[in-house]
N, C-alpha and C positions, 0 to 999 in steps of 0.2 A: 509563765513558764513553756508556753508552746511556742511562741517566737523566741526565745533562747536554744530550742532544739534547732530550728532553722537556720542558727545563723552559722553552724559549721558548715552545712550545705553552699551556703551563700559564700561562706569564703573559697571553700572547694572548687565551686563553679568559676571564679573568679581567678584561682591560681591554675587551673586547666585550660581557661579561656585565653590567658596572660600571653600577649604577641608581643615579645621583648625588642623585636626590631621595629615595631612601630613605636614604642615608647622612646628608644634609642633616636631615632629618625626626629620624631618631634622635639626631641630635650636637644640636639643638634640643629636644628633648623632655628628653634626659638633663641638659642644661645649666638647663632650666627647673626639673626635678624637684630639683637641687641648690641650686639659687638659692630658691627656695620654701621647702625644708627648712630651710635655714641660715638666711634673714631671717626667717622665722615664729618668736616668740617662744612658749617651752612656755607652757599654759594654765597650771600650776601657778604659776610666779611671776607671770604677769600677775596673779592672782587674789592671792596674796599681797601682791603690789604695791598692790592696788588696796584691799585689806581693812585692811591697815597702814599705808600711807601716803596715798594719793592722794585716796580716799574721805574719811577722816577732815580731810583739809588743805581739799578743796573744801568740805566744809560747815562749817567754820571760817571758811573767806574768802568764802565767797558771798555774802553779803549786802553785802560789802564789794568785789566785784569792781568794779574801775576806778572806785571812788568814791574819795574825798579819801582820804589816809593815814592809817590808824588804829595808833597806835604800839603798842597794844596786842594787838591782832589780828597784826601784822607781828612781834612779840616769839614769840608762840605759835606762829605759823608756820614763825618759824627754829626754835624749840625742837625741834618735832616733825618738821622737815627732818633736824635733827641727830640725833634719835633713830634714826632710818631711813635715816641714811647709805648702807646697805649697798645698799637697792634704790631710793635716790631719783633716780639715771640723772644722764646728765652735764649735761642741760637744766635741771633743779633745781639743782644742784650749783653750776651757774655763774651763775644768778640769786641764790642763797644767798649766793655770796661777795660780789657787790655789793650787796644788804642788809643785810650784817651789817655791812661796811664803810662803806657811806655810805645810810642808811636815808634814802631820798628819795624824793619822788611819782614820778619818772622809773623808779627801779629797784622799786617797789612796783607798777605798772603794770605792769612787764617778767614779775613773779612770779605777776600776778593773769592775764597773756597765758598764761605756761607752765604753770600750774595748770588753766586752762580746757581747754589744749589736750592735757593728759597725761588729764586726766578724760573727755573726748571718746573718746581712742583709747581708754583702757583700756576703756570702756563698749562700745566697737565691738568691741574684741577678744573680749571675755567674751559678745557677744552680748545686752547689755543695750540698746543704742540711744544714739545722740547725743543730746543737746537739741536743739531744733528751733529754727527761726529764731524762730519768732512767740514762744518761751518767752525765746530771746535779748532779744528786743525788749522784750517785757513785762518783763521785768526789769534793761534798760537792762545787761546783759551785753558790751558792746563798748567798746574802749580811746576810739573817736571815730566821730560819726556817717560822717565820711569813708573811715575804715577800714571802718566796717561797710558803705556802698555799695561800698567798691573789692572787697570778699569777694564781694558777691551779684553785683556784675557779671561779676568773674572766675571765677564758679562758673556762671554763666549762658553766659559765653562757651566754657569748657570742654564745657558740655553740647551746643551748637549744634556746635562742632567733630565732637564724636563722633556726633552725631547725621548729619551731613553726610558722615563719613567712613562710616558705616555704611551710608547710602544709595548712595553711591559703589560701595561693596564689593558690595551688594545687586545695583547695576545692571552691575558688572563681572563677577561670577560667573555671572550671567545670561546675558550675552554670551558668555563661557567654554562654557558649557554649551551653546548654541543652537550655536556652531561646533564643539564635537566631536561630540554626539550627534544634532544639527539639531531638537531640541523646543525651542521657545520657553517658557519659564518665563512672562517677564513680557512680555506683547505689548506693554507701552509703548515697549519700548528698539528700535521700528522706528527 
């Protein structure tokens, strides 16, 4: 009976000393770690995919990216994807289906777009760097000028939004530090 009377004191002590911010921070950091671990592809798999499929496919089709369809190049690309189906990925297999069943300009452009994106993603993950915008412009590696302009406008917009968010966060944190410590970090926030 003596131990049961101490239980409410124990629970009350836990509730009084409970630090919600520490618990939330721990939950967020654990969740972020699990998410990053699960969504980050393994380097060996990306390297194998790059050397066996993506780079040979890109090298084959790069001179013909978003140009009029060349049936022999399309046939070679289809054969290369089929030989490496196990590491092709869902996007390439999806476009492969359409290119095999109905080889037309629309499906060829879809394949070109998919190969271009996959190549840039693999290069980025392997630390090789993506093709620059000037590289794509000089080789006309875009579906249409409207799509290319939209691509540049969207990336510029995202950059501006991130920049404003960072500046807002900087001023907010400066104000927060001033309220807590009395030390003014940015004198412009008066």
